[in-house]
C-alpha positions as CSV (number, residue, x, y, z in Angstrom):
1,M,-10.9,39.0,9.9
2,K,-11.2,34.8,10.0
3,S,-14.8,35.0,8.0
4,K,-13.3,37.9,5.4
5,T,-10.4,35.1,4.8
6,L,-12.7,32.1,4.1
7,E,-15.1,34.0,1.9
8,F,-11.7,35.2,-0.3
9,I,-10.9,31.1,-0.2
10,R,-14.3,30.0,-1.2
11,N,-14.3,33.2,-3.9
12,N,-10.8,32.4,-5.2
13,R,-9.7,29.4,-7.1
14,S,-6.3,30.4,-6.9
15,A,-6.5,30.7,-3.3
16,Q,-8.3,27.3,-3.2
17,A,-5.6,25.6,-5.0
18,A,-2.8,26.9,-3.0
19,V,-5.1,25.8,0.3
20,W,-5.2,22.1,-1.2
21,V,-1.8,22.1,-2.1
22,L,-0.7,23.0,1.5
23,G,-3.2,20.7,2.8
24,T,-2.0,17.9,0.8
25,I,1.6,18.6,2.1
26,F,0.5,18.4,5.3
27,L,-1.4,15.6,5.3
28,G,1.4,13.8,3.5
29,A,4.2,14.8,6.1
30,L,1.8,13.6,8.7
31,G,1.0,10.6,7.5
32,S,4.6,9.8,6.7
33,G,5.5,10.0,10.5
34,L,1.9,7.9,11.4
35,W,3.4,5.5,8.6
36,E,6.9,5.0,10.2
37,L,5.6,4.8,13.7
38,A,2.8,2.8,13.4
39,L,1.2,1.9,10.4
40,R,4.1,0.5,8.3
41,D,4.2,-3.0,10.4
42,I,0.6,-3.5,10.6
43,F,-0.1,-2.7,6.5
44,T,3.2,-5.0,5.9
45,G,2.0,-7.8,7.9
46,L,-1.7,-7.5,6.7
47,G,0.2,-7.4,3.3
48,N,2.1,-10.5,3.6
49,L,-1.3,-12.1,4.7
50,T,-2.6,-11.3,1.6
51,L,0.2,-12.4,-0.3
52,R,0.4,-15.7,0.8
53,F,-3.5,-16.3,0.5
54,I,-3.0,-15.4,-2.9
55,S,-0.2,-17.7,-3.4
56,T,-2.7,-20.7,-1.9
57,I,-4.9,-20.0,-4.7
58,W,-2.6,-19.7,-7.4
59,G,1.1,-21.9,-7.2
60,G,2.9,-19.7,-9.7
61,Y,2.3,-16.7,-7.8
62,V,5.1,-16.9,-5.7
63,D,7.3,-16.8,-9.0
64,L,5.9,-13.4,-9.6
65,L,6.8,-12.1,-6.1
66,H,10.7,-13.4,-6.8
67,K,10.8,-12.6,-10.3
68,K,12.6,-9.4,-9.6
69,V,14.6,-9.9,-6.6
70,G,17.7,-10.1,-8.7
71,K,17.3,-6.6,-10.0
72,L,17.7,-5.3,-6.5
73,S,15.1,-2.4,-7.2
74,T,15.7,0.0,-3.8
75,D,15.2,3.3,-5.4
76,I,11.3,3.3,-6.3
77,L,10.1,2.8,-2.7
78,S,12.7,5.3,-0.7
79,L,11.0,8.4,-2.3
80,P,8.8,9.9,0.0
81,T,6.7,10.7,-3.0
82,F,5.9,7.3,-4.0
83,S,4.6,6.8,-0.2
84,M,2.4,10.0,-0.3
85,V,0.9,8.9,-4.0
86,V,0.6,5.4,-2.6
87,V,-1.8,6.7,0.8
88,L,-3.9,9.4,-1.8
89,I,-4.5,6.5,-3.9
90,L,-5.7,4.2,-1.6
91,F,-7.6,6.2,0.7
92,G,-8.4,9.2,-0.9
93,P,-11.5,7.9,-2.9
94,W,-12.8,6.5,0.1
95,A,-12.7,10.1,2.1
96,L,-14.6,11.4,-1.3
97,I,-16.9,9.1,-1.1
98,S,-17.8,9.9,3.0
99,I,-18.1,13.5,1.7
100,Q,-20.4,12.8,-1.3
101,L,-22.6,10.6,1.1
102,K,-22.4,13.2,4.2
103,R,-24.0,16.1,1.2
104,I,-26.4,13.6,0.3
105,S,-27.9,13.1,3.8
106,R,-27.8,16.7,4.5
107,L,-29.6,17.5,1.3
108,R,-32.0,14.9,2.0
109,N,-32.5,15.7,5.4
110,M,-33.2,19.6,4.4
111,V,-35.9,18.5,1.8
112,T,-37.2,16.7,4.3
113,K,-38.0,19.2,6.9
114,K,-39.6,21.5,4.1
115,D,-43.3,21.8,3.6
116,D,-44.6,21.2,0.3
117,Q,-45.2,24.8,-0.4
118,E,-41.6,25.7,0.0
119,E,-40.6,23.0,-2.1
120,P,-42.8,22.3,-5.4
121,S,-41.4,18.6,-6.0
122,P,-39.8,17.2,-2.8
123,E,-40.6,13.7,-4.0
124,K,-39.0,14.2,-7.0
125,L,-35.5,15.4,-5.3
126,L,-35.9,12.9,-2.7
127,K,-35.6,10.3,-5.3
128,E,-33.3,11.7,-7.1
129,L,-31.4,11.5,-3.8
130,D,-31.8,8.6,-3.2
131,S,-31.0,7.2,-6.4
132,S,-27.3,8.7,-6.1
133,R,-27.1,7.2,-2.5
134,K,-27.9,3.9,-4.4
135,Q,-25.6,4.3,-7.3
136,V,-22.5,5.1,-4.4
137,F,-23.5,1.9,-2.3
138,R,-23.9,-0.3,-5.7
139,I,-21.1,1.2,-8.0
140,L,-18.9,3.6,-6.6
141,I,-18.2,1.8,-3.4
142,P,-17.4,-1.6,-5.1
143,L,-15.6,-0.1,-8.0
144,M,-13.3,1.5,-5.3
145,A,-13.1,-1.5,-3.2
146,F,-11.8,-3.1,-6.1
147,T,-9.6,-0.6,-7.1
148,T,-8.1,0.1,-3.5
149,L,-7.0,-3.8,-3.0
150,S,-5.3,-3.5,-6.6
151,Y,-3.4,-1.4,-5.8
152,A,-2.4,-2.3,-2.2
153,I,-1.8,-5.8,-3.3
154,T,0.7,-4.1,-6.1
155,F,2.3,-1.8,-3.1
156,W,3.0,-5.5,-1.3
157,Q,4.4,-7.0,-4.3
158,I,6.8,-4.2,-4.9
159,T,7.3,-3.9,-1.1
160,Y,7.9,-7.9,-1.1
161,T,10.2,-7.8,-3.9
162,R,12.4,-5.3,-2.7
163,D,12.5,-6.7,0.8
164,A,13.7,-9.9,-0.3
165,G,16.5,-8.4,-2.4
166,N,17.5,-6.1,0.3
167,W,17.5,-9.0,3.1
168,A,19.4,-11.3,0.8
169,E,22.1,-8.5,0.2
170,Q,22.5,-7.2,3.4
171,S,23.0,-11.1,4.5
172,I,25.6,-11.4,2.3
173,E,27.4,-8.6,3.3
174,I,26.9,-9.3,7.3
175,L,28.5,-13.3,6.3
176,R,31.2,-11.6,4.0
177,P,33.8,-11.6,6.6
178,Y,33.0,-15.4,8.0
179,M,33.3,-17.0,4.2
180,P,36.3,-17.4,1.5
181,E,36.4,-14.6,-1.0
182,R,35.0,-17.0,-3.9
183,E,32.1,-18.0,-2.0
184,Y,30.8,-14.1,-1.0
185,I,31.0,-13.8,-5.3
186,K,29.1,-17.0,-5.5
187,F,26.6,-15.5,-3.3
188,R,26.6,-12.2,-5.2
189,S,26.2,-14.4,-8.3
190,D,23.2,-16.0,-7.1
191,L,21.6,-13.5,-5.7
192,R,21.7,-11.4,-9.2
193,A,20.5,-14.7,-10.8
194,V,17.5,-14.8,-9.0
195,S,13.8,-15.2,-11.4
196,T,12.0,-17.7,-10.0
197,A,11.2,-18.3,-6.2
198,D,12.9,-22.0,-6.0
199,Q,16.1,-19.9,-6.8
200,F,15.3,-17.6,-3.7
201,Y,14.5,-20.2,-1.6
202,K,18.0,-22.2,-2.2
203,L,19.7,-19.3,-1.5
204,E,17.9,-18.4,1.3
205,T,18.6,-21.9,2.7
206,K,22.6,-21.3,1.8
207,L,22.5,-18.1,3.7
208,Q,20.6,-19.2,7.0
209,E,23.0,-22.2,6.8
210,T,26.2,-20.2,6.2
211,A,25.0,-17.9,9.1
212,R,24.5,-20.9,11.7
213,K,27.6,-22.1,11.2
214,S,29.4,-18.8,11.9
215,S,26.8,-18.3,15.1
216,I,25.5,-15.3,13.2
217,K,22.1,-14.0,13.6
218,L,20.7,-12.5,10.0
219,P,18.0,-9.9,10.0
220,V,14.2,-10.5,10.5
221,F,12.6,-11.6,7.0
222,T,9.2,-13.6,6.3
223,V,9.6,-15.7,3.3
224,I,6.3,-16.3,1.5
225,R,6.9,-20.0,0.2
226,R,4.6,-22.1,-1.7
227,L,1.5,-24.0,-0.6
228,G,2.6,-27.0,1.7
229,A,6.3,-25.8,1.9
230,E,7.8,-25.2,5.3
231,H,7.4,-21.4,6.3
232,N,10.4,-20.0,8.4
233,S,10.6,-16.9,10.0
234,Y,14.1,-15.6,10.9
């Protein structure tokens, strides 16, 4: 029964498409759970290190990171579909490369085990397989590494900008009972006006000072600062 089912799937494109869709959904659900349990903090920490490294090379990069903080864009990253797409983009190509290399190795092993009488031109076939392998290592892997890093940096940028805006908004709401209404409105206005790194740094400093005066502990957030600036984690 099992062999008949597998044979049906191999010979039926619709069945293959259905299996692919179901497999994608299952892997997405599995990846989502694993992401929340363990990978999210590791991935975010790696992202902060990467963004901080870029900021040491390009001084204006921190302004890019904080440019859209005031927009408080919180809806995009809340969609599970977005996370699934990011996971597929980052890790899908590497899975395909691994599969391709295994196929090439398997074919090469099959050829080398055959006699010259069974295979008319084994040298030529081996040469083509070796050429394909070299192309994977010299072209495909470097290209996918660049693509993966580019998408990862973009994802980390969006995540940091989103988290910075969320942190500032949450902090303002936490401190609201401990400040006059006019000061609360001023904080909200300053947050919405953030479009540069210096504006966010100034807002973050005011929030931390207000929290210390009121003996309130704000949520933990690591600010990515300019090269040479003091780095603080709260």
